[in-house]
N, CA, C and O atoms as CSV, one atom per row, in Angstrom:
chain,resi,resn,atom,element,x,y,z
A,1,MET,N,N,0.818,-1.366,0.014
A,1,MET,CA,C,-0.024,-0.056,-0.005
A,1,MET,C,C,0.959,1.165,-0.061
A,1,MET,O,O,0.781,2.004,-0.943
A,2,ALA,N,N,1.874,1.293,0.734
A,2,ALA,CA,C,2.853,2.410,0.789
A,2,ALA,C,C,3.534,2.765,-0.562
A,2,ALA,O,O,3.830,3.905,-0.919
A,3,SER,N,N,3.718,1.727,-1.194
A,3,SER,CA,C,4.451,1.828,-2.507
A,3,SER,C,C,3.221,2.469,-3.743
A,3,SER,O,O,3.591,3.224,-4.642
A,4,ILE,N,N,1.980,2.091,-3.619
A,4,ILE,CA,C,1.015,2.640,-4.378
A,4,ILE,C,C,0.887,4.265,-3.985
A,4,ILE,O,O,0.669,5.111,-4.853
A,5,ARG,N,N,1.035,4.563,-2.693
A,5,ARG,CA,C,0.896,6.156,-2.449
A,5,ARG,C,C,2.305,6.710,-2.722
A,5,ARG,O,O,2.391,7.903,-3.013
A,6,ALA,N,N,3.316,6.027,-2.661
A,6,ALA,CA,C,4.356,6.802,-2.865
A,6,ALA,C,C,4.539,6.936,-4.553
A,6,ALA,O,O,5.075,7.940,-5.022
A,7,LEU,N,N,4.191,6.158,-5.166
A,7,LEU,CA,C,4.003,6.194,-6.704
A,7,LEU,C,C,3.087,7.445,-7.194
A,7,LEU,O,O,3.474,8.301,-7.989
A,8,ALA,N,N,1.724,7.401,-6.543
A,8,ALA,CA,C,0.844,8.332,-6.767
A,8,ALA,C,C,1.409,9.735,-6.363
A,8,ALA,O,O,1.182,10.657,-7.146
A,9,TRP,N,N,2.039,9.966,-5.354
A,9,TRP,CA,C,2.665,11.099,-5.136
A,9,TRP,C,C,3.769,11.583,-5.983
A,9,TRP,O,O,3.926,12.786,-6.190
A,10,ALA,N,N,4.611,10.589,-6.525
A,10,ALA,CA,C,5.699,10.790,-7.431
A,10,ALA,C,C,4.937,11.356,-8.869
A,10,ALA,O,O,5.497,12.200,-9.568
A,11,GLY,N,N,3.824,10.885,-9.160
A,11,GLY,CA,C,3.073,11.088,-10.248
A,11,GLY,C,C,2.473,12.473,-10.398
A,11,GLY,O,O,2.466,13.112,-11.450
A,12,ALA,N,N,1.899,12.925,-9.070
A,12,ALA,CA,C,1.279,14.163,-8.789
A,12,ALA,C,C,2.541,15.154,-8.942
A,12,ALA,O,O,2.534,16.164,-9.647
A,13,THR,N,N,3.536,14.737,-8.228
A,13,THR,CA,C,4.583,15.793,-8.134
A,13,THR,C,C,5.313,16.165,-9.685
A,13,THR,O,O,5.636,17.281,-10.091
A,14,ALA,N,N,5.441,14.926,-10.341
A,14,ALA,CA,C,6.098,15.228,-11.641
A,14,ALA,C,C,5.111,15.910,-12.498
A,14,ALA,O,O,5.512,16.718,-13.336
A,15,ALA,N,N,3.526,15.590,-12.325
A,15,ALA,CA,C,2.819,16.350,-13.318
A,15,ALA,C,C,2.734,18.061,-12.869
A,15,ALA,O,O,2.577,18.919,-13.737
A,16,VAL,N,N,2.857,18.395,-11.449
A,16,VAL,CA,C,2.974,19.675,-11.175
A,16,VAL,C,C,4.220,20.318,-11.432
A,16,VAL,O,O,4.227,21.543,-11.559
A,17,GLY,N,N,5.246,19.678,-11.524
A,17,GLY,CA,C,6.449,20.128,-12.088
A,17,GLY,C,C,6.680,20.323,-13.591
A,17,GLY,O,O,7.330,21.230,-14.110
A,18,GLY,N,N,6.055,19.345,-14.184
A,18,GLY,CA,C,5.868,19.633,-15.638
A,18,GLY,C,C,5.056,20.953,-16.115
A,18,GLY,O,O,5.334,21.552,-17.153
A,19,GLY,N,N,4.007,21.334,-15.220
A,19,GLY,CA,C,3.257,22.388,-15.345
A,19,GLY,C,C,3.960,23.652,-15.051
A,19,GLY,O,O,3.617,24.678,-15.639
A,20,ALA,N,N,4.856,23.658,-14.243
A,20,ALA,CA,C,5.996,24.595,-13.958
A,20,ALA,C,C,6.870,24.895,-15.231
A,20,ALA,O,O,7.110,25.989,-15.743
A,21,GLY,N,N,7.304,23.583,-15.626
A,21,GLY,CA,C,8.252,23.501,-16.757
A,21,GLY,C,C,7.484,24.181,-18.264
A,21,GLY,O,O,8.170,24.450,-19.251
A,22,LEU,N,N,6.177,24.362,-18.228
A,22,LEU,CA,C,5.506,24.814,-19.325
A,22,LEU,C,C,5.450,26.295,-19.361
A,22,LEU,O,O,5.247,26.944,-20.388
A,23,ALA,N,N,5.642,26.789,-18.183
A,23,ALA,CA,C,5.664,28.208,-17.881
A,23,ALA,C,C,7.071,28.744,-18.326
A,23,ALA,O,O,7.249,29.924,-18.630
A,24,LEU,N,N,8.151,27.700,-18.345
A,24,LEU,CA,C,9.691,28.136,-18.548
A,24,LEU,C,C,9.885,28.126,-19.870
A,24,LEU,O,O,9.274,27.297,-20.544
A,25,PRO,N,N,10.707,28.978,-20.434
A,25,PRO,CA,C,11.218,28.994,-21.694
A,25,PRO,C,C,11.729,27.832,-22.117
A,25,PRO,O,O,12.353,27.108,-21.342
A,26,SER,N,N,11.498,27.469,-23.572
A,26,SER,CA,C,11.882,26.116,-23.886
A,26,SER,C,C,13.205,26.237,-24.918
A,26,SER,O,O,13.766,25.233,-25.355
A,27,ALA,N,N,13.558,27.394,-25.195
A,27,ALA,CA,C,14.877,27.401,-25.984
A,27,ALA,C,C,15.541,28.929,-25.709
A,27,ALA,O,O,14.836,29.929,-25.570
A,28,HIS,N,N,16.852,28.939,-25.660
A,28,HIS,CA,C,17.444,30.181,-25.688
A,28,HIS,C,C,18.086,30.523,-26.753
A,28,HIS,O,O,19.047,29.867,-27.154
A,29,TYR,N,N,17.608,31.684,-27.406
A,29,TYR,CA,C,18.030,32.201,-28.761
A,29,TYR,C,C,17.850,33.594,-28.828
A,29,TYR,O,O,17.152,34.114,-27.957
A,30,LEU,N,N,18.344,34.274,-29.687
A,30,LEU,CA,C,18.305,35.847,-29.830
A,30,LEU,C,C,17.407,36.220,-30.925
A,30,LEU,O,O,17.797,36.214,-32.093
A,31,PRO,N,N,16.165,36.559,-30.569
A,31,PRO,CA,C,15.132,37.075,-31.640
A,31,PRO,C,C,15.656,37.965,-32.520
A,31,PRO,O,O,15.177,38.020,-33.652
A,32,SER,N,N,16.631,38.734,-32.173
A,32,SER,CA,C,16.967,39.816,-33.282
A,32,SER,C,C,17.970,39.210,-34.275
A,32,SER,O,O,18.491,39.922,-35.133
A,33,ARG,N,N,18.266,37.791,-34.156
A,33,ARG,CA,C,19.174,37.141,-35.356
A,33,ARG,C,C,18.399,36.435,-35.910
A,33,ARG,O,O,18.858,35.952,-36.945
A,34,LEU,N,N,17.010,36.045,-35.579
A,34,LEU,CA,C,16.243,35.279,-36.530
A,34,LEU,C,C,15.782,36.217,-37.656
A,34,LEU,O,O,15.659,37.437,-37.549
A,35,PRO,N,N,15.539,35.454,-38.782
A,35,PRO,CA,C,15.096,36.292,-39.997
A,35,PRO,C,C,13.799,36.416,-39.940
A,35,PRO,O,O,13.111,35.537,-39.421
A,36,LEU,N,N,13.185,37.716,-40.557
A,36,LEU,CA,C,12.082,37.856,-40.382
A,36,LEU,C,C,11.144,36.934,-41.189
A,36,LEU,O,O,11.406,36.558,-42.332
A,37,GLY,N,N,9.845,36.545,-40.393
A,37,GLY,CA,C,9.106,35.393,-41.238
A,37,GLY,C,C,9.654,33.944,-40.941
A,37,GLY,O,O,9.115,32.948,-41.423
A,38,GLY,N,N,10.731,33.888,-40.137
A,38,GLY,CA,C,11.199,32.441,-39.799
A,38,GLY,C,C,10.432,31.867,-38.879
A,38,GLY,O,O,9.428,32.382,-38.389
A,39,LEU,N,N,10.902,30.734,-38.605
A,39,LEU,CA,C,10.121,29.770,-37.507
A,39,LEU,C,C,10.553,30.076,-36.151
A,39,LEU,O,O,11.756,30.100,-35.894
A,40,GLU,N,N,9.579,30.337,-35.164
A,40,GLU,CA,C,9.965,30.372,-33.804
A,40,GLU,C,C,10.532,29.194,-33.326
A,40,GLU,O,O,9.927,28.133,-33.477
A,41,PRO,N,N,11.762,29.246,-32.692
A,41,PRO,CA,C,12.520,27.834,-32.272
A,41,PRO,C,C,11.810,27.430,-30.953
A,41,PRO,O,O,12.103,26.313,-30.526
A,42,ASP,N,N,10.822,28.250,-30.164
A,42,ASP,CA,C,10.528,28.020,-28.833
A,42,ASP,C,C,9.184,27.021,-29.223
A,42,ASP,O,O,8.550,26.999,-30.278
A,43,LEU,N,N,8.986,26.201,-27.978
A,43,LEU,CA,C,7.629,25.175,-28.207
A,43,LEU,C,C,6.659,26.069,-28.451
A,43,LEU,O,O,6.587,27.088,-27.763
A,44,ASP,N,N,5.792,25.820,-29.446
A,44,ASP,CA,C,4.465,26.578,-29.872
A,44,ASP,C,C,3.433,26.312,-29.025
A,44,ASP,O,O,3.533,25.331,-28.288
A,45,LEU,N,N,2.327,27.090,-28.984
A,45,LEU,CA,C,1.286,27.182,-28.008
A,45,LEU,C,C,0.336,25.789,-28.149
A,45,LEU,O,O,-0.275,25.376,-27.163
A,46,GLY,N,N,0.273,25.208,-29.243
A,46,GLY,CA,C,-0.531,24.031,-29.484
A,46,GLY,C,C,0.074,23.008,-28.585
A,46,GLY,O,O,-0.557,22.477,-27.671
A,47,LEU,N,N,1.494,22.711,-28.915
A,47,LEU,CA,C,2.285,21.637,-28.260
A,47,LEU,C,C,2.214,21.827,-26.718
A,47,LEU,O,O,2.137,20.857,-25.965
A,48,ARG,N,N,2.245,23.168,-26.257
A,48,ARG,CA,C,2.164,23.441,-24.771
A,48,ARG,C,C,0.705,23.089,-24.312
A,48,ARG,O,O,0.599,22.522,-23.225
A,49,LEU,N,N,-0.438,23.368,-25.034
A,49,LEU,CA,C,-1.628,23.045,-24.556
A,49,LEU,C,C,-1.858,21.308,-24.475
A,49,LEU,O,O,-2.563,20.698,-23.672
A,50,VAL,N,N,-1.091,20.805,-25.483
A,50,VAL,CA,C,-1.215,19.343,-25.427
A,50,VAL,C,C,-0.395,18.788,-24.191
A,50,VAL,O,O,-0.664,17.802,-23.505
A,51,CYS,N,N,0.479,19.503,-24.095
A,51,CYS,CA,C,1.411,18.809,-22.777
A,51,CYS,C,C,0.613,19.300,-21.501
A,51,CYS,O,O,0.554,18.500,-20.567
A,52,ALA,N,N,-0.010,20.537,-21.361
A,52,ALA,CA,C,-0.839,20.725,-20.103
A,52,ALA,C,C,-2.028,19.713,-20.114
A,52,ALA,O,O,-2.233,19.076,-19.080
A,53,ALA,N,N,-2.778,19.529,-21.133
A,53,ALA,CA,C,-3.769,18.600,-20.975
A,53,ALA,C,C,-3.284,17.166,-20.360
A,53,ALA,O,O,-3.836,16.696,-19.366
A,54,ALA,N,N,-2.308,16.571,-20.966
A,54,ALA,CA,C,-1.651,15.557,-20.656
A,54,ALA,C,C,-1.352,15.425,-19.139
A,54,ALA,O,O,-1.684,14.502,-18.396
A,55,LEU,N,N,-0.666,16.526,-18.848
A,55,LEU,CA,C,-0.246,16.740,-17.155
A,55,LEU,C,C,-1.264,16.702,-16.486
A,55,LEU,O,O,-1.287,15.956,-15.507
A,56,ALA,N,N,-2.402,17.497,-16.825
A,56,ALA,CA,C,-3.566,17.761,-15.997
A,56,ALA,C,C,-4.365,16.163,-15.906
A,56,ALA,O,O,-4.942,15.811,-14.878
A,57,LEU,N,N,-4.294,15.371,-17.035
A,57,LEU,CA,C,-4.851,14.128,-16.627
A,57,LEU,C,C,-3.987,13.447,-15.861
A,57,LEU,O,O,-4.625,12.763,-15.060
A,58,ALA,N,N,-2.764,13.312,-15.731
A,58,ALA,CA,C,-1.760,12.636,-15.207
A,58,ALA,C,C,-1.979,12.919,-13.675
A,58,ALA,O,O,-1.902,11.987,-12.874
A,59,PHE,N,N,-2.252,14.205,-13.265
A,59,PHE,CA,C,-2.372,14.711,-12.024
A,59,PHE,C,C,-3.741,13.998,-11.390
A,59,PHE,O,O,-3.836,13.368,-10.337
A,60,ALA,N,N,-4.735,14.293,-12.345
A,60,ALA,CA,C,-6.180,13.740,-11.862
A,60,ALA,C,C,-5.937,12.084,-11.563
A,60,ALA,O,O,-6.361,11.529,-10.549
A,61,LEU,N,N,-5.263,11.482,-12.512
A,61,LEU,CA,C,-5.311,10.150,-12.071
A,61,LEU,C,C,-4.313,9.677,-10.997
A,61,LEU,O,O,-4.411,8.574,-10.459
A,62,ALA,N,N,-3.340,10.580,-10.712
A,62,ALA,CA,C,-2.534,10.360,-9.316
A,62,ALA,C,C,-3.602,10.759,-8.128
A,62,ALA,O,O,-3.450,10.063,-7.124
A,63,VAL,N,N,-4.532,11.626,-8.048
A,63,VAL,CA,C,-5.301,12.161,-7.147
A,63,VAL,C,C,-6.319,10.924,-6.718
A,63,VAL,O,O,-6.624,10.572,-5.579
A,64,LEU,N,N,-6.817,10.289,-8.196
A,64,LEU,CA,C,-7.723,9.323,-7.930
A,64,LEU,C,C,-7.082,8.141,-7.372
A,64,LEU,O,O,-7.712,7.507,-6.526
A,65,THR,N,N,-5.901,7.744,-7.728
A,65,THR,CA,C,-5.134,6.856,-7.092
A,65,THR,C,C,-5.158,6.878,-5.644
A,65,THR,O,O,-5.472,5.916,-4.942
A,66,LEU,N,N,-4.728,8.295,-5.134
A,66,LEU,CA,C,-4.800,8.465,-3.738
A,66,LEU,C,C,-5.964,8.383,-2.844
A,66,LEU,O,O,-5.902,8.194,-1.629
A,67,ARG,N,N,-7.193,8.564,-3.649
A,67,ARG,CA,C,-8.373,8.433,-2.932
A,67,ARG,C,C,-8.828,7.223,-2.941
A,67,ARG,O,O,-9.502,6.847,-1.982
A,68,GLN,N,N,-8.546,6.312,-4.073
A,68,GLN,CA,C,-9.122,4.890,-4.241
A,68,GLN,C,C,-8.049,3.981,-3.382
A,68,GLN,O,O,-8.439,2.950,-2.834
A,69,ARG,N,N,-6.940,4.332,-3.309
A,69,ARG,CA,C,-5.793,3.482,-2.769
A,69,ARG,C,C,-5.616,2.208,-3.805
A,69,ARG,O,O,-5.221,1.133,-3.352
A,70,ARG,N,N,-5.901,2.349,-5.122
A,70,ARG,CA,C,-5.590,1.332,-5.885
A,70,ARG,C,C,-4.535,1.688,-7.195
A,70,ARG,O,O,-4.583,2.807,-7.705
A,71,ALA,N,N,-3.963,1.063,-7.496
A,71,ALA,CA,C,-2.914,1.436,-8.655
A,71,ALA,C,C,-3.443,1.423,-10.057
A,71,ALA,O,O,-2.761,1.885,-10.971
A,72,GLU,N,N,-4.593,0.931,-10.257
A,72,GLU,CA,C,-5.085,1.018,-11.507
A,72,GLU,C,C,-5.310,2.259,-12.383
A,72,GLU,O,O,-5.130,2.314,-13.599
A,73,PRO,N,N,-5.742,3.271,-11.557
A,73,PRO,CA,C,-5.852,4.694,-12.335
A,73,PRO,C,C,-4.467,5.362,-12.754
A,73,PRO,O,O,-4.300,6.028,-13.776
A,74,LEU,N,N,-3.518,5.078,-11.805
A,74,LEU,CA,C,-2.150,5.627,-11.933
A,74,LEU,C,C,-1.370,4.903,-13.251
A,74,LEU,O,O,-0.513,5.430,-13.960
A,75,ALA,N,N,-1.866,3.688,-13.352
A,75,ALA,CA,C,-1.216,2.965,-14.654
A,75,ALA,C,C,-1.401,3.814,-16.003
A,75,ALA,O,O,-0.498,3.912,-16.834
A,76,PHE,N,N,-2.602,4.392,-16.133
A,76,PHE,CA,C,-2.790,5.210,-17.191
A,76,PHE,C,C,-1.878,6.653,-17.265
A,76,PHE,O,O,-1.716,7.397,-18.231
A,77,ALA,N,N,-1.416,6.749,-16.060
A,77,ALA,CA,C,-0.423,7.997,-16.209
A,77,ALA,C,C,0.881,7.769,-17.383
A,77,ALA,O,O,1.500,8.654,-17.974
A,78,SER,N,N,1.050,6.296,-17.486
A,78,SER,CA,C,2.050,6.140,-18.521
A,78,SER,C,C,1.973,6.766,-19.769
A,78,SER,O,O,2.953,7.270,-20.316
A,79,LEU,N,N,0.686,6.751,-20.306
A,79,LEU,CA,C,0.169,7.312,-21.450
A,79,LEU,C,C,0.387,8.811,-21.564
A,79,LEU,O,O,0.818,9.354,-22.581
A,80,ALA,N,N,0.066,9.424,-20.468
A,80,ALA,CA,C,0.221,10.884,-20.553
A,80,ALA,C,C,1.838,11.237,-20.309
A,80,ALA,O,O,2.238,12.354,-20.638
A,81,GLY,N,N,2.629,10.401,-19.809
A,81,GLY,CA,C,3.988,10.656,-19.808
A,81,GLY,C,C,4.727,10.328,-21.202
A,81,GLY,O,O,5.665,10.970,-21.674
A,82,ILE,N,N,4.138,9.250,-21.732
A,82,ILE,CA,C,4.566,8.975,-23.008
A,82,ILE,C,C,4.334,10.262,-24.026
A,82,ILE,O,O,5.232,10.721,-24.732
A,83,ALA,N,N,3.204,10.681,-23.989
A,83,ALA,CA,C,2.846,11.858,-24.857
A,83,ALA,C,C,3.627,13.033,-24.641
A,83,ALA,O,O,3.822,13.701,-25.656
A,84,VAL,N,N,4.221,13.537,-23.368
A,84,VAL,CA,C,4.761,14.653,-22.845
A,84,VAL,C,C,6.406,14.321,-23.437
A,84,VAL,O,O,7.057,15.198,-24.004
A,85,ALA,N,N,6.844,13.167,-23.244
A,85,ALA,CA,C,8.151,12.935,-23.339
A,85,ALA,C,C,8.390,12.718,-25.037
A,85,ALA,O,O,9.419,13.034,-25.634
A,86,GLY,N,N,7.346,12.188,-25.557
A,86,GLY,CA,C,7.408,12.180,-27.152
A,86,GLY,C,C,7.543,13.436,-27.699
A,86,GLY,O,O,8.527,13.674,-28.399
A,87,ILE,N,N,6.645,14.343,-27.472
A,87,ILE,CA,C,6.640,15.774,-27.977
A,87,ILE,C,C,7.898,16.584,-27.588
A,87,ILE,O,O,8.283,17.478,-28.341
A,88,LEU,N,N,8.564,16.300,-26.416
A,88,LEU,CA,C,9.831,16.974,-25.977
A,88,LEU,C,C,10.901,16.312,-26.753
A,88,LEU,O,O,11.812,16.984,-27.236
A,89,VAL,N,N,10.844,15.130,-26.889
A,89,VAL,CA,C,11.846,14.238,-27.629
A,89,VAL,C,C,11.902,14.639,-28.871
A,89,VAL,O,O,13.047,14.809,-29.290
A,90,HIS,N,N,10.688,14.934,-29.908
A,90,HIS,CA,C,10.492,15.448,-31.105
A,90,HIS,C,C,11.262,16.871,-31.178
A,90,HIS,O,O,12.185,17.165,-31.936
A,91,TYR,N,N,10.711,17.589,-30.301
A,91,TYR,CA,C,11.145,19.069,-30.127
A,91,TYR,C,C,12.740,19.054,-30.187
A,91,TYR,O,O,13.392,19.625,-31.060
A,92,LEU,N,N,13.181,18.440,-29.307
A,92,LEU,CA,C,14.734,18.442,-28.991
A,92,LEU,C,C,15.540,17.853,-30.112
A,92,LEU,O,O,16.530,18.439,-30.551
A,93,VAL,N,N,15.173,16.830,-30.527
A,93,VAL,CA,C,15.936,16.025,-31.636
A,93,VAL,C,C,15.760,16.406,-33.008
A,93,VAL,O,O,16.624,16.166,-33.852
A,94,ILE,N,N,14.658,17.002,-33.276
A,94,ILE,CA,C,14.224,17.415,-34.647
A,94,ILE,C,C,14.305,18.904,-34.898
A,94,ILE,O,O,15.026,19.373,-35.779
A,95,THR,N,N,13.522,19.656,-34.076
A,95,THR,CA,C,13.402,21.065,-34.160
A,95,THR,C,C,14.467,21.858,-34.119
A,95,THR,O,O,14.719,22.655,-35.023
A,96,LEU,N,N,15.220,21.703,-33.017
A,96,LEU,CA,C,16.381,22.494,-32.420
A,96,LEU,C,C,17.611,22.294,-33.362
A,96,LEU,O,O,18.203,23.270,-33.824
A,97,PRO,N,N,18.008,20.921,-33.656
A,97,PRO,CA,C,19.267,20.876,-34.683
A,97,PRO,C,C,18.728,21.261,-35.909
A,97,PRO,O,O,19.629,21.625,-36.666
A,98,GLY,N,N,17.524,21.333,-36.449
A,98,GLY,CA,C,17.254,21.737,-37.652
A,98,GLY,C,C,17.170,23.280,-37.795
A,98,GLY,O,O,17.182,23.922,-38.844
A,99,ALA,N,N,17.086,23.723,-36.574
A,99,ALA,CA,C,16.985,25.313,-36.416
A,99,ALA,C,C,18.635,25.684,-36.304
A,99,ALA,O,O,19.000,26.767,-36.760
A,100,ASN,N,N,19.353,25.023,-35.861
A,100,ASN,CA,C,20.901,25.402,-35.900
A,100,ASN,C,C,21.577,25.228,-37.325
A,100,ASN,O,O,22.555,25.850,-37.740
A,101,ARG,N,N,20.892,24.310,-37.944
A,101,ARG,CA,C,21.386,24.167,-39.293
A,101,ARG,C,C,20.824,25.261,-40.216
A,101,ARG,O,O,21.531,25.916,-40.983
A,102,LEU,N,N,19.727,25.380,-40.103
A,102,LEU,CA,C,19.162,26.432,-41.071
A,102,LEU,C,C,19.580,27.937,-40.695
A,102,LEU,O,O,19.811,28.708,-41.627
A,103,ILE,N,N,19.679,28.357,-39.456
A,103,ILE,CA,C,20.016,29.536,-38.790
A,103,ILE,C,C,21.013,29.331,-37.919
A,103,ILE,O,O,20.698,29.393,-36.731
A,104,PRO,N,N,22.282,29.074,-38.221
A,104,PRO,CA,C,23.571,28.966,-37.365
A,104,PRO,C,C,23.612,30.309,-36.577
A,104,PRO,O,O,24.126,30.225,-35.462
A,105,ALA,N,N,23.209,31.396,-36.920
A,105,ALA,CA,C,23.579,32.568,-36.292
A,105,ALA,C,C,22.687,32.711,-34.974
A,105,ALA,O,O,23.066,33.396,-34.025
A,106,ALA,N,N,21.516,32.039,-34.983
A,106,ALA,CA,C,20.585,32.222,-34.112
A,106,ALA,C,C,21.129,31.517,-32.757
A,106,ALA,O,O,20.860,31.904,-31.620
A,107,ASP,N,N,21.751,30.673,-33.014
A,107,ASP,CA,C,22.502,29.791,-31.649
A,107,ASP,C,C,21.315,29.427,-30.749
A,107,ASP,O,O,21.172,29.851,-29.602
A,108,VAL,N,N,20.462,28.583,-31.398
A,108,VAL,CA,C,19.442,27.907,-30.725
A,108,VAL,C,C,19.828,26.857,-29.659
A,108,VAL,O,O,20.535,25.922,-30.035
A,109,ARG,N,N,19.498,26.906,-28.573
A,109,ARG,CA,C,19.908,25.936,-27.578
A,109,ARG,C,C,18.711,25.613,-26.568
A,109,ARG,O,O,18.064,26.530,-26.063
A,110,PRO,N,N,18.438,24.227,-26.290
A,110,PRO,CA,C,17.443,24.002,-25.302
A,110,PRO,C,C,17.311,24.762,-23.895
A,110,PRO,O,O,18.311,24.703,-23.179
A,111,ALA,N,N,16.338,25.380,-23.472
A,111,ALA,CA,C,16.180,26.058,-22.057
A,111,ALA,C,C,15.623,25.207,-21.022
A,111,ALA,O,O,15.109,24.125,-21.304
A,112,ALA,N,N,15.689,25.572,-20.041
A,112,ALA,CA,C,15.177,24.931,-18.853
A,112,ALA,C,C,13.727,24.191,-18.855
A,112,ALA,O,O,13.498,23.138,-18.260
A,113,GLY,N,N,12.889,24.850,-19.548
A,113,GLY,CA,C,11.615,24.449,-19.673
A,113,GLY,C,C,11.507,22.980,-20.611
A,113,GLY,O,O,10.693,22.085,-20.386
A,114,ALA,N,N,12.304,22.977,-21.462
A,114,ALA,CA,C,12.338,21.765,-22.332
A,114,ALA,C,C,12.857,20.608,-21.523
A,114,ALA,O,O,12.288,19.525,-21.663
A,115,TRP,N,N,13.898,20.712,-20.669
A,115,TRP,CA,C,14.477,19.551,-19.927
A,115,TRP,C,C,13.524,19.403,-18.549
A,115,TRP,O,O,13.437,18.293,-18.025
A,116,VAL,N,N,12.935,20.357,-18.076
A,116,VAL,CA,C,11.883,20.202,-16.991
A,116,VAL,C,C,10.846,19.180,-17.610
A,116,VAL,O,O,10.643,18.102,-17.052
A,117,LEU,N,N,10.273,19.497,-18.634
A,117,LEU,CA,C,9.045,18.902,-19.378
A,117,LEU,C,C,9.549,17.377,-19.883
A,117,LEU,O,O,8.808,16.394,-19.887
A,118,LEU,N,N,10.530,17.377,-20.179
A,118,LEU,CA,C,11.050,15.877,-20.555
A,118,LEU,C,C,11.299,15.134,-19.351
A,118,LEU,O,O,10.969,13.949,-19.309
A,119,ALA,N,N,11.819,15.668,-18.412
A,119,ALA,CA,C,11.993,14.799,-17.040
A,119,ALA,C,C,10.579,14.488,-16.502
A,119,ALA,O,O,10.213,13.361,-16.171
A,120,SER,N,N,9.876,15.529,-16.455
A,120,SER,CA,C,8.232,15.211,-16.024
A,120,SER,C,C,7.642,14.070,-16.792
A,120,SER,O,O,7.046,13.157,-16.222
A,121,GLY,N,N,7.830,14.132,-18.252
A,121,GLY,CA,C,7.152,13.115,-18.865
A,121,GLY,C,C,7.912,11.609,-18.786
A,121,GLY,O,O,7.240,10.627,-19.104
A,122,LEU,N,N,9.241,11.438,-18.384
A,122,LEU,CA,C,9.758,10.409,-18.385
A,122,LEU,C,C,9.574,9.843,-16.842
A,122,LEU,O,O,9.513,8.627,-16.654
A,123,VAL,N,N,9.500,10.666,-15.882
A,123,VAL,CA,C,9.044,10.269,-14.479
A,123,VAL,C,C,7.487,9.653,-14.612
A,123,VAL,O,O,7.155,8.577,-14.115
A,124,LEU,N,N,6.688,10.442,-15.295
A,124,LEU,CA,C,5.310,10.029,-15.285
A,124,LEU,C,C,5.213,8.685,-16.089
A,124,LEU,O,O,4.534,7.759,-15.645
A,125,ALA,N,N,5.846,8.590,-17.191
A,125,ALA,CA,C,5.903,7.154,-17.755
A,125,ALA,C,C,6.344,6.207,-16.887
A,125,ALA,O,O,5.600,5.248,-16.681
A,126,ALA,N,N,7.403,6.268,-16.327
A,126,ALA,CA,C,7.898,5.340,-15.295
A,126,ALA,C,C,7.049,4.900,-14.099
A,126,ALA,O,O,7.004,3.750,-13.663
A,127,THR,N,N,6.323,6.049,-13.581
A,127,THR,CA,C,5.424,5.854,-12.563
A,127,THR,C,C,4.213,4.881,-12.936
A,127,THR,O,O,3.787,3.943,-12.261
A,128,GLY,N,N,3.804,5.296,-14.066
A,128,GLY,CA,C,2.598,4.493,-14.694
A,128,GLY,C,C,3.058,3.159,-15.141
A,128,GLY,O,O,2.168,2.309,-15.154
A,129,PHE,N,N,4.141,2.804,-15.480
A,129,PHE,CA,C,4.715,1.494,-15.752
A,129,PHE,C,C,5.022,0.846,-14.495
A,129,PHE,O,O,5.142,-0.378,-14.442
A,130,ALA,N,N,5.159,1.605,-13.459
A,130,ALA,CA,C,5.436,0.685,-12.167
A,130,ALA,C,C,4.191,0.442,-11.569
A,130,ALA,O,O,4.012,-0.676,-11.086
A,131,ALA,N,N,3.179,1.390,-11.503
A,131,ALA,CA,C,1.734,1.223,-11.159
A,131,ALA,C,C,1.176,-0.164,-11.858
A,131,ALA,O,O,0.581,-1.052,-11.247
A,132,ALA,N,N,1.444,-0.166,-13.058
A,132,ALA,CA,C,0.797,-1.239,-13.977
A,132,ALA,C,C,1.386,-2.641,-13.507
A,132,ALA,O,O,0.734,-3.685,-13.486
A,133,ALA,N,N,2.826,-2.493,-13.103
A,133,ALA,CA,C,3.474,-3.723,-12.752
A,133,ALA,C,C,3.047,-4.023,-11.425
A,133,ALA,O,O,3.284,-5.179,-11.074
A,134,ASN,N,N,2.460,-3.259,-10.566
A,134,ASN,CA,C,2.022,-3.449,-9.354
A,134,ASN,C,C,0.519,-4.163,-9.399
A,134,ASN,O,O,0.037,-4.950,-8.585
A,135,VAL,N,N,0.024,-3.707,-10.438
A,135,VAL,CA,C,-1.320,-4.106,-10.666
A,135,VAL,C,C,-1.203,-5.616,-11.169
A,135,VAL,O,O,-1.903,-6.459,-10.608
A,136,GLN,N,N,-0.405,-5.967,-12.132
A,136,GLN,CA,C,-0.026,-7.287,-12.505
A,136,GLN,C,C,0.293,-8.387,-11.554
A,136,GLN,O,O,-0.033,-9.570,-11.662
A,137,ARG,N,N,1.042,-7.767,-10.519
A,137,ARG,CA,C,1.537,-8.718,-9.429
A,137,ARG,C,C,0.401,-8.869,-8.363
A,137,ARG,O,O,0.425,-9.816,-7.577
A,138,SER,N,N,-0.608,-7.917,-8.339
A,138,SER,CA,C,-1.523,-8.170,-7.267
A,138,SER,C,C,-2.591,-9.006,-7.866
A,138,SER,O,O,-3.552,-9.230,-7.130
A,139,ARG,N,N,-2.611,-9.554,-9.166
A,139,ARG,CA,C,-3.534,-10.276,-9.583
A,139,ARG,C,C,-3.303,-11.953,-9.444
A,139,ARG,O,O,-4.174,-12.730,-9.835
């Protein structure tokens, strides 16, 4: 029972931390060095909203797990974690190196928000998988 509670608290904390990561900038760059009409290297609003929805879902699942004292709801937090981690891996691996190749003068580098969101997604995925393993063991 203590492990379920610890997993739920870890999931809730990761979701709140990811929400804080959404407020942080996701790229370091000099806007004055970007060409007019060029792509914005920061994480755009649509992706931030998808991450916010996934984090809110994970937080709700963690709260539900704490109330029910069962690991089944928390197992679904892995889906939210995979979504957030997938968005951030795509952003870090494809978008930023592409921006550096196309606009080397802009010197685009990942900022704190990208790393916090990526860590949050990975923790949520691991928490959900651990909760799913706990459910399998209890059957």
